[in-house]
DSSP file (Angstrom, degrees, kcal/mol; ACC not computed):
  #  RESIDUE AA STRUCTURE BP1 BP2  ACC     N-H-->O    O-->H-N    N-H-->O    O-->H-N    TCO  KAPPA ALPHA  PHI   PSI    X-CA   Y-CA   Z-CA
    1    1 A M              0   0    0      0, 0.0   110,-0.1     0, 0.0   109,-0.0   0.000 360.0 360.0 360.0 140.4   10.7    5.2  -12.2
    2    2 A S     >  -     0   0    0    108,-0.4     4,-2.7     1,-0.1     5,-0.2  -0.295 360.0-128.9 -57.8 140.1    7.4    7.0  -12.6
    3    3 A R  H  > S+     0   0    0      1,-0.2     4,-3.0     2,-0.2     5,-0.2   0.895 108.9  55.0 -59.4 -40.8    7.5   10.5  -11.2
    4    4 A K  H  > S+     0   0    0      2,-0.2     4,-1.9     1,-0.2    -1,-0.2   0.917 111.4  43.4 -59.8 -45.2    4.3    9.7   -9.2
    5    5 A V  H  > S+     0   0    0      2,-0.2     4,-2.5     1,-0.2    -2,-0.2   0.914 114.3  50.7 -67.8 -43.2    5.9    6.7   -7.5
    6    6 A Q  H  X S+     0   0    0     -4,-2.7     4,-2.7     1,-0.2     5,-0.2   0.926 110.4  48.6 -61.7 -46.0    9.2    8.5   -6.9
    7    7 A E  H  X S+     0   0    0     -4,-3.0     4,-2.4     1,-0.2     5,-0.2   0.908 111.5  50.5 -61.8 -41.7    7.5   11.5   -5.3
    8    8 A F  H  X S+     0   0    0     -4,-1.9     4,-2.6    -5,-0.2    -2,-0.2   0.943 113.4  44.6 -60.6 -48.0    5.4    9.1   -3.0
    9    9 A N  H  X S+     0   0    0     -4,-2.5     4,-2.4     2,-0.2     5,-0.2   0.886 113.2  50.0 -66.5 -39.8    8.5    7.2   -1.9
   10   10 A E  H  X S+     0   0    0     -4,-2.7     4,-2.6    -5,-0.2    -1,-0.2   0.937 114.1  44.6 -63.8 -46.6   10.6   10.3   -1.3
   11   11 A Y  H  X S+     0   0    0     -4,-2.4     4,-2.7    -5,-0.2     5,-0.3   0.935 114.1  49.2 -63.9 -46.6    7.9   12.0    0.7
   12   12 A R  H  X S+     0   0    0     -4,-2.6     4,-2.5    -5,-0.2     5,-0.2   0.922 113.9  46.2 -58.7 -46.4    7.2    8.8    2.7
   13   13 A S  H  X S+     0   0    0     -4,-2.4     4,-2.3    -5,-0.2    -1,-0.2   0.924 113.0  49.1 -63.9 -46.1   10.9    8.3    3.5
   14   14 A K  H  X S+     0   0    0     -4,-2.6     4,-1.9    -5,-0.2    -2,-0.2   0.933 115.6  42.7 -60.3 -47.4   11.5   11.9    4.4
   15   15 A M  H  X S+     0   0    0     -4,-2.7     4,-2.8     2,-0.2    -1,-0.2   0.871 111.7  53.6 -71.9 -36.6    8.6   12.1    6.8
   16   16 A N  H  X S+     0   0    0     -4,-2.5     4,-3.0    -5,-0.3     5,-0.2   0.915 108.5  51.5 -61.8 -41.1    9.2    8.6    8.3
   17   17 A D  H  X S+     0   0    0     -4,-2.3     4,-1.7     2,-0.2    -2,-0.2   0.924 111.9  46.3 -60.0 -44.5   12.8    9.8    9.1
   18   18 A K  H  < S+     0   0    0     -4,-1.9     4,-0.5     2,-0.2    -2,-0.2   0.924 114.6  47.2 -64.1 -44.1   11.4   12.9   10.8
   19   19 A I  H >< S+     0   0    0     -4,-2.8     3,-1.2     1,-0.2     5,-0.4   0.936 114.2  45.7 -64.3 -47.1    8.9   10.9   12.7
   20   20 A L  H >< S+     0   0    0     -4,-3.0     3,-1.3     1,-0.3    -1,-0.2   0.753 103.3  64.5 -71.4 -23.3   11.3    8.2   13.9
   21   21 A S  T 3< S+     0   0    0     -4,-1.7    -1,-0.3     1,-0.3    -2,-0.2   0.636  82.2  78.6 -73.5 -11.8   13.9   10.8   14.8
   22   22 A S  T <  S-     0   0    0     -3,-1.2    -1,-0.3    -4,-0.5    -2,-0.2   0.648  97.2-137.8 -69.2 -11.9   11.6   12.1   17.5
   23   23 A D    <   +     0   0    0     -3,-1.3     2,-0.6     1,-0.2    -2,-0.1   0.852  42.2 162.2  58.3  38.8   12.7    9.1   19.5
   24   24 A N     >  -     0   0    0     -5,-0.4     4,-2.5     1,-0.2    -1,-0.2  -0.824  32.2-152.0 -92.0 119.0    9.2    8.3   20.7
   25   25 A K  H  > S+     0   0    0     -2,-0.6     4,-2.2     1,-0.2     5,-0.2   0.867  92.5  50.8 -60.7 -41.3    9.1    4.7   22.0
   26   26 A V  H  > S+     0   0    0      2,-0.2     4,-2.3     1,-0.2    -1,-0.2   0.933 111.8  46.7 -65.0 -46.5    5.4    4.2   21.2
   27   27 A I  H  > S+     0   0    0      1,-0.2     4,-2.5     2,-0.2     5,-0.2   0.924 112.4  50.7 -62.2 -44.3    5.7    5.4   17.6
   28   28 A K  H  X S+     0   0    0     -4,-2.5     4,-2.3     1,-0.2    -1,-0.2   0.896 110.8  49.2 -60.5 -39.9    8.8    3.3   17.1
   29   29 A R  H  X S+     0   0    0     -4,-2.2     4,-2.7    -5,-0.2    -1,-0.2   0.884 110.1  50.6 -67.8 -38.2    7.0    0.3   18.4
   30   30 A I  H  X S+     0   0    0     -4,-2.3     4,-2.4     2,-0.2    -2,-0.2   0.929 111.4  48.0 -65.1 -44.4    3.9    0.9   16.2
   31   31 A F  H  X S+     0   0    0     -4,-2.5     4,-2.2     1,-0.2    -2,-0.2   0.912 113.9  47.7 -60.4 -42.8    6.2    1.2   13.1
   32   32 A N  H  X S+     0   0    0     -4,-2.3     4,-2.7     2,-0.2    -2,-0.2   0.898 110.5  51.1 -66.8 -40.8    8.0   -2.0   14.1
   33   33 A L  H  X S+     0   0    0     -4,-2.7     4,-2.3     2,-0.2    -1,-0.2   0.906 109.8  50.6 -62.1 -41.8    4.8   -3.8   14.7
   34   34 A D  H  X S+     0   0    0     -4,-2.4     4,-1.1     2,-0.2    -2,-0.2   0.926 111.3  48.1 -62.5 -45.6    3.5   -2.8   11.3
   35   35 A T  H  < S+     0   0    0     -4,-2.2     3,-0.5     1,-0.2    -2,-0.2   0.935 114.5  45.6 -60.0 -47.9    6.7   -3.9    9.6
   36   36 A N  H >< S+     0   0    0     -4,-2.7     3,-1.3     1,-0.2    -1,-0.2   0.832 104.3  62.2 -67.5 -33.3    6.6   -7.3   11.4
   37   37 A A  H 3< S+     0   0    0     -4,-2.3    -1,-0.2     1,-0.3    -2,-0.2   0.833 106.7  45.3 -62.4 -31.9    2.9   -7.9   10.7
   38   38 A Y  T 3< S+     0   0    0     -4,-1.1    -1,-0.3    -3,-0.5    -2,-0.2   0.322  91.5 107.5 -96.8   7.9    3.5   -7.9    6.9
   39   39 A S  S <  S-     0   0    0     -3,-1.3     4,-0.2    -4,-0.2    -3,-0.0  -0.429  87.7 -76.4 -78.6 160.5    6.6  -10.1    7.1
   40   40 A K  S    S+     0   0    0     -2,-0.1     2,-0.2     1,-0.1    -1,-0.1  -0.312  73.4 131.8 -58.3 135.5    6.4  -13.7    5.9
   41   41 A G  S    S-     0   0    0      2,-1.8    -1,-0.1    -3,-0.1     4,-0.1  -0.479  79.0 -33.5-150.7-136.6    4.6  -16.0    8.4
   42   42 A H  S    S+     0   0    0     -2,-0.2    -2,-0.1     2,-0.1     0, 0.0   0.832 133.3  54.6 -66.4 -30.6    1.8  -18.5    8.1
   43   43 A L  S    S-     0   0    0     -4,-0.2    -2,-1.8     1,-0.0     2,-0.0  -0.831  98.8-111.7 -99.5 142.0    0.5  -16.3    5.3
   44   44 A P     >  -     0   0    0      0, 0.0     4,-2.2     0, 0.0     3,-0.3  -0.347  26.5-114.1 -67.2 154.4    2.7  -15.3    2.4
   45   45 A V  H  > S+     0   0    0      1,-0.2     4,-2.7     2,-0.2     5,-0.2   0.890 116.5  58.8 -55.4 -42.2    3.7  -11.7    2.1
   46   46 A K  H  > S+     0   0    0      1,-0.2     4,-1.9     2,-0.2    -1,-0.2   0.917 107.2  46.1 -55.3 -46.7    1.7  -11.4   -1.1
   47   47 A T  H  > S+     0   0    0     -3,-0.3     4,-2.4     1,-0.2    -1,-0.2   0.914 111.4  51.7 -64.0 -43.8   -1.5  -12.4    0.7
   48   48 A K  H  X S+     0   0    0     -4,-2.2     4,-2.6     1,-0.2    -2,-0.2   0.893 108.5  51.4 -62.4 -39.4   -0.8  -10.1    3.6
   49   49 A E  H  X S+     0   0    0     -4,-2.7     4,-2.2     2,-0.2    -1,-0.2   0.893 109.9  49.2 -65.1 -38.5   -0.3   -7.1    1.2
   50   50 A L  H  X S+     0   0    0     -4,-1.9     4,-2.0    -5,-0.2    -2,-0.2   0.882 111.0  49.8 -68.4 -37.0   -3.5   -7.8   -0.5
   51   51 A L  H  X S+     0   0    0     -4,-2.4     4,-2.4     2,-0.2    -2,-0.2   0.925 111.5  49.2 -63.5 -43.8   -5.3   -8.0    2.8
   52   52 A G  H  X S+     0   0    0     -4,-2.6     4,-2.8     1,-0.2    -2,-0.2   0.864 108.0  54.9 -61.4 -36.7   -3.7   -4.7    3.8
   53   53 A L  H  X S+     0   0    0     -4,-2.2     4,-2.1     2,-0.2    -1,-0.2   0.912 108.6  47.3 -64.7 -42.9   -4.8   -3.3    0.5
   54   54 A V  H  X S+     0   0    0     -4,-2.0     4,-2.6     2,-0.2     5,-0.2   0.955 114.6  46.0 -62.1 -49.5   -8.4   -4.2    1.1
   55   55 A A  H  X S+     0   0    0     -4,-2.4     4,-2.2     1,-0.2    -2,-0.2   0.910 113.2  49.6 -61.1 -42.4   -8.3   -2.8    4.7
   56   56 A S  H  <>S+     0   0    0     -4,-2.8     5,-2.5     2,-0.2     4,-0.4   0.857 111.5  49.4 -66.5 -34.9   -6.6    0.4    3.5
   57   57 A T  H ><5S+     0   0    0     -4,-2.1     3,-0.9     3,-0.2    -2,-0.2   0.934 111.1  48.2 -69.0 -46.2   -9.2    0.9    0.7
   58   58 A V  H 3<5S+     0   0    0     -4,-2.6    -2,-0.2     1,-0.3    -1,-0.2   0.873 114.3  47.0 -62.9 -35.7  -12.1    0.4    3.1
   59   59 A L  T 3<5S-     0   0    0     -4,-2.2    -1,-0.3    -5,-0.2    -2,-0.2   0.539 111.0-128.8 -81.7  -6.3  -10.5    2.9    5.5
   60   60 A R  T < 5 +     0   0    0     -3,-0.9     2,-0.8    -4,-0.4    -3,-0.2   0.898  51.5 154.3  61.5  47.5   -9.9    5.2    2.5
   61   61 A C     >< -     0   0    0     -5,-2.5     4,-2.6     1,-0.2    -1,-0.2  -0.857  23.7-173.0-107.3  97.7   -6.2    5.8    3.2
   62   62 A D  H  > S+     0   0    0     -2,-0.8     4,-2.6     1,-0.2     5,-0.2   0.868  85.3  52.1 -60.8 -38.9   -4.6    6.7   -0.2
   63   63 A D  H  > S+     0   0    0      2,-0.2     4,-2.3     1,-0.2    -1,-0.2   0.924 112.0  46.6 -62.2 -42.9   -1.0    6.6    1.3
   64   64 A C  H  > S+     0   0    0      2,-0.2     4,-2.7     1,-0.2     5,-0.2   0.903 110.9  52.4 -66.2 -40.7   -1.7    3.2    2.7
   65   65 A I  H  X S+     0   0    0     -4,-2.6     4,-2.7    -9,-0.2    -2,-0.2   0.940 110.6  47.6 -59.2 -48.3   -3.2    2.0   -0.6
   66   66 A A  H  X S+     0   0    0     -4,-2.6     4,-2.6     2,-0.2     5,-0.2   0.908 111.4  51.1 -60.9 -42.8   -0.1    3.2   -2.5
   67   67 A Y  H  X S+     0   0    0     -4,-2.3     4,-2.5     1,-0.2     5,-0.2   0.946 113.2  44.1 -60.0 -49.1    2.2    1.5   -0.1
   68   68 A H  H  X S+     0   0    0     -4,-2.7     4,-2.6     1,-0.2     5,-0.2   0.873 112.3  53.3 -67.0 -36.3    0.4   -1.8   -0.4
   69   69 A L  H  X S+     0   0    0     -4,-2.7     4,-2.7    -5,-0.2    -1,-0.2   0.939 111.5  45.4 -61.1 -46.2    0.2   -1.5   -4.1
   70   70 A E  H  X S+     0   0    0     -4,-2.6     4,-2.5     2,-0.2    -2,-0.2   0.924 114.9  46.5 -65.9 -43.4    3.9   -0.9   -4.4
   71   71 A T  H  X S+     0   0    0     -4,-2.5     4,-1.1     2,-0.2    -1,-0.2   0.901 113.4  49.6 -66.5 -38.9    4.8   -3.8   -2.0
   72   72 A A  H ><>S+     0   0    0     -4,-2.6     5,-2.4    -5,-0.2     3,-0.5   0.924 110.1  51.5 -62.0 -44.1    2.3   -6.1   -3.8
   73   73 A F  H ><5S+     0   0    0     -4,-2.7     3,-1.6     1,-0.2    -2,-0.2   0.922 108.6  50.8 -57.4 -46.7    3.9   -5.1   -7.1
   74   74 A E  H 3<5S+     0   0    0     -4,-2.5    -1,-0.2     1,-0.3    -2,-0.2   0.732 108.0  54.9 -64.2 -22.7    7.4   -5.9   -5.8
   75   75 A N  T <<5S-     0   0    0     -4,-1.1    -1,-0.3    -3,-0.5    -2,-0.2   0.191 124.1 -99.9 -99.7  15.3    6.1   -9.3   -4.6
   76   76 A G  T < 5 +     0   0    0     -3,-1.6    -3,-0.2     1,-0.2     2,-0.2   0.642  62.2 161.6  83.4  15.7    4.8  -10.3   -8.1
   77   77 A V      < -     0   0    0     -5,-2.4    -1,-0.2    -6,-0.1     2,-0.1  -0.485  32.7-132.9 -68.1 138.5    1.1   -9.5   -7.7
   78   78 A T     >  -     0   0    0     -2,-0.2     4,-2.2     1,-0.1     5,-0.2  -0.463  17.9-112.3 -90.1 163.7   -0.5   -9.3  -11.2
   79   79 A K  H  > S+     0   0    0      1,-0.2     4,-2.8     2,-0.2     5,-0.2   0.884 119.7  55.2 -60.3 -38.7   -2.9   -6.6  -12.4
   80   80 A E  H  > S+     0   0    0      1,-0.2     4,-2.1     2,-0.2    -1,-0.2   0.893 107.5  48.6 -63.3 -39.5   -5.7   -9.1  -12.4
   81   81 A E  H  > S+     0   0    0      2,-0.2     4,-2.4     1,-0.2    -1,-0.2   0.887 111.5  50.5 -66.6 -38.9   -5.0  -10.0   -8.8
   82   82 A I  H  X S+     0   0    0     -4,-2.2     4,-3.0     2,-0.2    -2,-0.2   0.933 110.4  48.8 -63.6 -45.4   -5.1   -6.3   -7.9
   83   83 A M  H  X S+     0   0    0     -4,-2.8     4,-1.8     1,-0.2    -2,-0.2   0.890 112.1  48.2 -65.0 -38.1   -8.4   -5.7   -9.7
   84   84 A E  H  X S+     0   0    0     -4,-2.1     4,-1.6     2,-0.2    -1,-0.2   0.911 113.1  48.5 -66.4 -40.8  -10.0   -8.7   -8.0
   85   85 A T  H  X S+     0   0    0     -4,-2.4     4,-2.3     1,-0.2    -2,-0.2   0.919 111.8  48.9 -62.4 -44.5   -8.7   -7.5   -4.6
   86   86 A M  H  X S+     0   0    0     -4,-3.0     4,-2.4     1,-0.2    -1,-0.2   0.804 105.3  58.5 -68.2 -28.1  -10.0   -4.0   -5.3
   87   87 A S  H  X S+     0   0    0     -4,-1.8     4,-2.1    -5,-0.2    -1,-0.2   0.903 108.3  46.0 -66.9 -38.4  -13.4   -5.4   -6.3
   88   88 A I  H  X S+     0   0    0     -4,-1.6     4,-2.8     2,-0.2     5,-0.2   0.920 112.0  51.2 -66.9 -43.0  -13.6   -7.0   -2.9
   89   89 A A  H  X S+     0   0    0     -4,-2.3     4,-3.0     1,-0.2     5,-0.2   0.892 111.5  47.6 -60.8 -39.6  -12.5   -3.8   -1.2
   90   90 A T  H  X S+     0   0    0     -4,-2.4     4,-2.3     2,-0.2    -1,-0.2   0.883 111.2  50.6 -70.8 -38.7  -15.2   -1.9   -3.2
   91   91 A L  H  < S+     0   0    0     -4,-2.1    -2,-0.2     2,-0.2    -1,-0.2   0.938 117.5  39.6 -61.9 -46.4  -17.8   -4.4   -2.3
   92   92 A V  H  < S+     0   0    0     -4,-2.8    -2,-0.2     1,-0.2    -1,-0.2   0.917 123.2  39.8 -70.2 -43.6  -16.9   -4.2    1.4
   93   93 A G  H  < S-     0   0    0     -4,-3.0     3,-0.4    -5,-0.2    -3,-0.2   0.729 103.1-139.7 -81.8 -22.2  -16.4   -0.4    1.5
   94   94 A G    ><  -     0   0    0     -4,-2.3     3,-2.0    -5,-0.2     4,-0.2  -0.238  44.5 -46.9  86.7 178.6  -19.2    0.6   -0.8
   95   95 A T  G >  S+     0   0    0      1,-0.3     3,-1.7     2,-0.2    -1,-0.2   0.675 122.4  78.5 -64.1 -17.3  -19.4    3.2   -3.5
   96   96 A I  G 3  S+     0   0    0     -3,-0.4    -1,-0.3     1,-0.3     4,-0.2   0.738  89.7  56.9 -64.2 -20.2  -17.7    5.8   -1.3
   97   97 A V  G X> S+     0   0    0     -3,-2.0     4,-2.2    -7,-0.2     3,-0.6   0.501  76.6  97.6 -88.5  -3.3  -14.3    4.0   -2.0
   98   98 A I  H <> S+     0   0    0     -3,-1.7     4,-2.4     1,-0.3    -1,-0.2   0.882  80.3  53.6 -56.3 -41.4  -14.7    4.5   -5.8
   99   99 A P  H 3> S+     0   0    0      0, 0.0     4,-2.0     0, 0.0    -1,-0.3   0.885 110.3  48.5 -59.4 -34.7  -12.4    7.6   -5.9
  100  100 A H  H <> S+     0   0    0     -3,-0.6     4,-2.3    -4,-0.2    -2,-0.2   0.848 107.9  54.7 -71.4 -34.8   -9.8    5.6   -4.0
  101  101 A L  H  X S+     0   0    0     -4,-2.2     4,-2.4     2,-0.2     5,-0.2   0.914 107.4  50.9 -61.6 -43.8  -10.2    2.8   -6.5
  102  102 A R  H  X S+     0   0    0     -4,-2.4     4,-2.2     1,-0.2    -2,-0.2   0.936 112.1  45.2 -59.6 -47.3   -9.5    5.3   -9.3
  103  103 A R  H  X S+     0   0    0     -4,-2.0     4,-2.4     1,-0.2    -1,-0.2   0.848 111.0  54.7 -67.7 -32.5   -6.4    6.6   -7.6
  104  104 A A  H  X S+     0   0    0     -4,-2.3     4,-2.7     2,-0.2    -1,-0.2   0.925 108.9  47.0 -65.0 -44.3   -5.3    3.0   -6.9
  105  105 A V  H  X S+     0   0    0     -4,-2.4     4,-2.3     2,-0.2    -2,-0.2   0.906 112.3  50.8 -63.5 -40.8   -5.6    2.1  -10.6
  106  106 A E  H  X S+     0   0    0     -4,-2.2     4,-1.6     2,-0.2    -2,-0.2   0.908 112.2  46.4 -62.3 -42.5   -3.7    5.2  -11.6
  107  107 A F  H  X S+     0   0    0     -4,-2.4     4,-2.2     2,-0.2    -2,-0.2   0.896 110.0  53.5 -68.4 -39.6   -0.9    4.4   -9.1
  108  108 A W  H  X S+     0   0    0     -4,-2.7     4,-2.5     1,-0.2    -2,-0.2   0.915 107.6  51.4 -60.5 -41.9   -0.7    0.8  -10.3
  109  109 A E  H  X S+     0   0    0     -4,-2.3     4,-1.7     1,-0.2    -1,-0.2   0.879 107.8  52.4 -61.9 -37.2   -0.3    2.1  -13.9
  110  110 A A  H  X S+     0   0    0     -4,-1.6     4,-0.8     2,-0.2  -108,-0.4   0.894 109.1  50.0 -64.7 -39.1    2.6    4.2  -12.6
  111  111 A L  H >X S+     0   0    0     -4,-2.2     3,-0.9     1,-0.2     4,-0.5   0.911 107.9  53.0 -64.3 -41.8    4.1    1.2  -11.1
  112  112 A E  H >X S+     0   0    0     -4,-2.5     3,-1.3     1,-0.3     4,-0.6   0.845 100.6  61.9 -63.0 -32.6    3.8   -0.7  -14.3
  113  113 A E  H >< S+     0   0    0     -4,-1.7     3,-0.7     1,-0.3    -1,-0.3   0.804  93.2  64.7 -61.7 -28.4    5.6    2.1  -16.1
  114  114 A T  H << S+     0   0    0     -3,-0.9    -1,-0.3    -4,-0.8    -2,-0.2   0.754  96.4  57.4 -68.6 -21.9    8.6    1.4  -14.0
  115  115 A K  H <<        0   0    0     -3,-1.3    -1,-0.2    -4,-0.5    -2,-0.2   0.748 360.0 360.0 -76.8 -23.8    8.9   -2.0  -15.7
  116  116 A L    <<        0   0    0     -3,-0.7    -1,-0.2    -4,-0.6    -2,-0.2   0.476 360.0 360.0 -73.5 360.0    9.1   -0.5  -19.1
C-alpha cells in the first residue's frame, strides 16, 4: 500500500476512535448518518461516492476528497470517471479548487500504486 494512503488511513482511524470514544451522542449520530447516507439505496454506492467527491472538492476538504477517492477506488471507479467527476467539481467550485484537484490526482495515483 502506498505510504500516503496508509498514513491517511491510520490517522483517520486513530482520530475517529478518539472522537467516538468521547461517547457524545450527537457526534455518534452524525458519524452514523454519514455512513448510512453513502450506503446502497436508490443510487449505487459508486454514484454516491462521486457525488460526495464533487461536494467535498467544492467545499475544499482534502480529507473528505481522499476518503471519497479511496471509497470510489474500492468500488471500481475508473481514472476516467474520476477525472470527469473532478472536471465537474472544478467547474462548480471555480479555479480556487485547482490545488485540491492537484492533491486529488496525487492521491488517486497513490491508490493506483496499491494495485501494482
